[in-house]
N, C-alpha and C positions, 0 to 999 in steps of 0.2 A: 948213617941216616945223616942228612945234610941239615943243620940248624943255622939260624940266624945267630949273632952274638947277642948278650946280654943286654946290651943298650936298645937293641932293637924292640919296638913295641910290639910286634906280632913275628909268628914263624912263619917261614917260608913254606910255599905249597909241596914243594920236596918232602918235607917232614912228614906229611899227611898221606903220600903216595907209597911209603915204604909197605908193604905186605902185611907186616905184623902190626904195625900201627892202623892200617886200614881195616883190618878185621877186627881190631878192638873198636873203633869208631863205629862200624857197623853195628857191632852188639851193644854200642852204648855203654861200654866198659870203661868208664872214666878211671876207675883205678888203675887198671892196666896201661891207659893213656898215660897218666901222671907218671907212673913207673918208667914207662919208655922214655917219658921226657926227662926224668931224673938220671937215667942211664946214659945220657947223652949230653949231662952237664947243666940241665936246667934245674935251677934251685927252686925249693918250696917257695922262698919268698917271691921269686920271679913268676911263678904260676900264679901265686896269690894277687900279685899286683895285677896281671893280666886279665884275671878273671874276676876280680873285685871279690874275692874270698878273703878269709881271714887265714893266716898260716895255720891255725889249729884245725881249720875245716879242710885244707888241702892234705894235712897230716892223717885225719880221720879216713879220707877217701883213698889216702895211700895204702892205709891199712884194711882195705875192703868195704869201706860204707859205699852202699849203691846210691847213684844220683838218679832220681827218678822224675822230678819236677819239670815239667815242659820249660819253664822259664828259665830255670836254672841251666839246662841244657843249652838253651840259645845263648844265654850270657857266657856260657864257657865257648862256645862255638864262635861267638863274635869276638871274645875277648883274645882268644888263641889264634883267630884267624883260619879257624876250620871250615872247609866249604861245607853248608849246610847239609846239603845231600849226602855227604859222608857219613851223618849220623841219623840218616832219615827224617830229618826235620824239612819244614818247608824251603824249596828250591830258591835260591838267589842267582843273579845271572851269572856269576862265575862259576857256580857249582854246575849249572846247566851246561855252560860250554865245556868245563873240563871234564864233565862225566859222561856226557852223551853227544858233544860237538854240536853243530848248528842245528837250528829248528828242522830245516829239511833233512839233515842226515837221521834226526831222531824219528822224525816221520816214516822213513824209510824202513828204520831199524823196527819201530813198531809194527809197521805193514806186515813184516816177515814173521812177526809172533802168531801162533795159531789163535784164531778166533775163538775157540771152544774153550782155551786156557783162561784167555782174557775174562770171558763170562764166567767161568768158574771162580776164578779169584775175585772177581767184583761181587757174586753173589755170597761166596764165603765172607767176605769183608762186611757185608751189609748184615748177614747172621751174625757175626761177632759183634757187632755195632748194637743189635738188637738183644742179644742174649749174654754178650760176654762183656768184658772190661774194656776200657777206651784205651787205645794204643795210638797217641797223636803221631802222625807223620810216619806211618807204617810206610815200609819199603815197598812201594807200587810203581817204581820207575820213574821218569822225568815228570816233574811238575814244570808249568809253563814258564819260560824265561820272562822276567820282570823288566820295565825300563828303569831308569834310574829313579831312586827313591828320596823322596822329602825326609829329613830328621825326623823320627818318632820322639814323643815326650817321653820321660823318665818316669812321669807317674799321671795316671788318666783318672778321671771321675765320671759320672754318670754323663755328662754333657759331651764327653768324647765318644762314647758309644752311640748316643742319641744323633750324632754328626753321621756316624756310620751306616745307621738305620734310615736316616733321612736320604743319603745319597743312594741306598739301594732302592729305595722307593720311588726316588726320581728317575733312576735308569731302569727300573721294572716298567715304568709307564712308558718310556721309549722304546723298549721292546715289545709291548702289546700293541703300540701305536705304528711302529715303522718296521719292526723285524729284529731278530738278534744282530743281524750285520751293521745296523747303525750305532749300536753301544756296545757290543762284545769287547772291543779293545779298551774302551773306558772301564768296565767291569774288571778286566784283569789287572789295569793299572791300579785301581781303587784296592784291589787285593793286595797287591805287592805292598802297599803301603799299611793298610789295615791291619793285615796279619803281625805286623811289627809292633802291634800295640799291646801283644801279648807279652813282650819284653819288658815291659812297663808294670811298676807296683800300682796296686790299686787294692780297694775293698771287695771283700769276697761276692757281696752282690753285683757290683760292677763287673767284677771278673765272669762270673756267669752270664750276665746279659751280653757282655762282649762275644762269649762264645756263641751264644745264640744268634748275634747279630753278624758274626763271621760265617755262622752256618748259613744263614740266609743269603750272604752274598755269594758265598762258593756254590749255594744251589741255583742263584741267579748266573753265575758265570757259567756252570754246567748247562743250564737250558739255553742260553744265547749261543754257547758254543755249539751244541746240539743242533740248534736253530740254523747254523751256518754250514753244516754236515761235517763237522769235525768230530766222529765219534771217540776216537781213543782220548783225546783231550777232555771231553765231556764226562767220560767215566771218571776221569782223573780227578776233576773237581767234584763230582758227585761223591767220589768216596772220601775226600776231604770233608765236605759238608756233613757227611754221616759222622765223622770224628767229632766235629765241632757240636753237632747237636745233641749225640750222646754225651759230651761233657756238659753241655748247658742243661741236660737233663728234660728237655723239651720234646715230648713224645710227638706232638702236633707236627713239627717241624721234620722230625725224623720220618713220619708217615708220608709227608709232601715230597721229600727228597726221593723216597723209594717208588712213591706213584710217578715222578718224571723218569726216574730210571726204567721202569717199566714202559713208559711211552716211547722210549728209545727203540724197544724192540717191536712195541705195536706198528711204529713207523715203517719199520722193516719187515714186517707182516711176519712176524714170529711171535704168536700168541701164547704158546706154551711157556716161553722164556719170558714174556710179560708177565705172564699169570703168578709166576715164583715170585716175582717182586710186589705185584699188586696184593698178594695172600701175605706177604711177610710186612708189607706197610700196614696191611688191615689190622695186625696185632697193634703195631705202634699207634694207629689212629683209635682202636678200641683203649688203649691204655691211657692216652690222652683224655678221653671222655669228651671229645669234640664230634658231636654228630654231623658236622659240616665235612670232617676228615674221612668219616666214614663214609658218607655219601660220595665223596669223590672216588675212593677206591671201589666202592660198589659199581659206579657208572663205567670205570674203565675196565674192570673185570668183565663187567657186560659185553663192551666192546671187544675184548678177546675171546668170548665165548661166540660173539658173532662172528669174529672171523673163523672160528672152528666150525660155524654152521650149526650150532646149538642154540636154535631159537628160544627152547624152554629156559635154560640157564640164563640166556641174556636177558629175557624178559623178567624173569624171577629177580636178578641182581638190579635191574632198571627200578622195579616197583621198590625194591629195598632203599634203593639210593633216593627216590623221589620221599619215601617217608621220614627218612633220616635228616633231609635237607629241611622238610616241612616243620620240623621239630628244632633247627638250629638256630642259634641267634648270631646273624650275619653282621650285625652292626659290630659286635666284638671280634670278628675274625682277622686274625693277623694278615699282613699285606701278601704273604706267599698263597693265602687261600681265598682271598677276595674274589678272583676271577670265577670261582665257581659258585655261582649263585642261581637264580631261577632262569636266567637267561642261558647259562651255561647248563642247565639241565634240559632245557629244550634242544640245545645243541647235541648234547649226548644221546637224547632219544633219536634225533634226526640221524645221527652218526650211525648208531647201533642198527637201526632199520635199513639206512642206506647198504650198509655191509651185509644184512641179510639179504636185501633185494637183488643182490648180484646172482644168487641162485634161486631165489623166491620172489619173483617182481612185485607180488601182492603187498610186499612189506613197504613199497615205495609209498604206497597211501597213507601209511602212519608218518613216514619220515618227513614229506611234503610239508604238510601243515605245521609240524614242530619247528622245521627251518625258518618257515615263513613268520610264526611268531617270534623266534627268536632275531629275525631281522627287522621286525617292527620295534623290539625293544632295546636293540644294540645300541651301545654307547660308541660314539664316531670316534672315540680315542681308542677303541679295540679294533683297528683296521685290520689286523692280521686274522683275527678271529673270524672277521667278517669274511674276508677273502676265503677261508676255510669253507664257512658256510654257503656261499654263493657256489662253489665248486661241488659240493655234494648235493646240493639242491637241484642244480643243474643234472648232474649224475642221475638221480633220483627221478626227474621228469622223464629223462630218456629211457630208463629201465622200465617207466611205466608206460613208455609209447608216447607220450606228449612231445612230439619233436620240435612245434613251432615253441612252446614255451622252454624247453631244453636249450634249443640254440640262442634264445632271447637271453636267458640267465647265464649261459656258458660265456656270452659277450661281456657281461657285467664281470664274471668271475675272473676272466683273463685280465681285464683292465684293473680289478682290484689286487690280482697277485702282482702285477707290476709294479705296484705302488708301495709294495713291502720289500725290504731287503731280508727274504727268508728262503733258504734250500728247501725247508720243509713245505712251504707253501707249493712252490713250483713242484716238488716231489709228488704231492698229494693230488696234482692235477692229472695224474696217469689214468686213474680210473675213467675220468671224463674224456681223456682222449682216445679211450679204447672205445667207449661208446659211441663218440662223434665219429670214428673212423668207420664204424658199422654202416653209417649213412652214405657210403661212397657216391651215389647217384645224387646227393644234394650238394648244390654249389657253395651255400653256406657253410656246411659243415667242413667240407675242402679247405676252405679258408680258415675256419677256426682251428682245425687240425694243425695246419702250417703253423699258426700264430703259437699254440699250445707247444709245439714241438720247438718252436724257435725259443720260446721263454725258458723251456726246461733245458735245453742245451746251454743256455748262457747260465 
């Protein structure tokens, strides 16, 4: 094992790449790590100096005392120069490169992994966060590489956490208005700094709120990443978000993360997979006592059942969602839940019935007025949501047989979709493209079909 001299501040990378050492790091067996360092001549005093521990603490660890606290593990990793990913902690740039190579190589490697395994692993992780104990930074593969980091403070207070929360709110507003492509990189960059606050000392109430704030920021990172079509990276963010939400004890946030994971599978038209997450999230929502959280999950379960062409269950869950939302105090809703209000309810009614109208056109008569009401009440800052609504409204008109209105609204939908940077929006134009393509003798439809295909190809 190759180590640096006693005067060096940190140990060389080769130290951590020795097979026995790497196994100990992967198991977070700090006792074995310290024993291996002692075996090659690193003194207890030197270990203590690098890690910020007392010699008596190092001695106790050498005798077998386990190190479980996340912040202590981070301090040991930083002090000794251990690449964080070797210990299953949040990745830093050096770890991402040394363990998995460049982002392109990592994407190729992940693409080769069987999709069903990824799904099963994420669902197992979600269930563990719901019913089990928190294991921060569990080994889930590559975390995203981060840019150069601003030094983090050694001690934080509530004002530091509030800054993270304010930044998250601001970037969420950009996501709603312009799409995830306009702010995703900024969200990930913020994460690379904000997560380092976990290494600072703080009061317990500050620390719990920090976990909550980081959970929401990871939640936003997952959502914006999903919005630009990076599925594997999105799942990675959501998995970490669940860990932080569990640590904070916020069941409402956990339910929201699970709802968003379910939406990934709805987007890819896999309702059975989506229902697993919505039903798991429903448990967290009910634990939180939030009627709004329950309403969100019920509405999305209704959408999944509509994809399965089960109009009875879809309507039953829509009715429950409306009932829960009518009792919710929307003024006290956290930022991650504010998008689902009465306008969001109209959108979900329209969405569910548009889905059902694919095989039962009579449902379009329910979808159309719901969408029209949503458009009247729409906040102009919710441009992406408006683009979704216009696309589905146009689809419903065409499924109802109203070609003139369908073509007119389709034009508006294409313009709205062009104005946001969202792969999801263009993907969701596919049903509209199919309906327009059926009007092969209509010159307007041919031109619209060409524009939609052009937009989707970009």
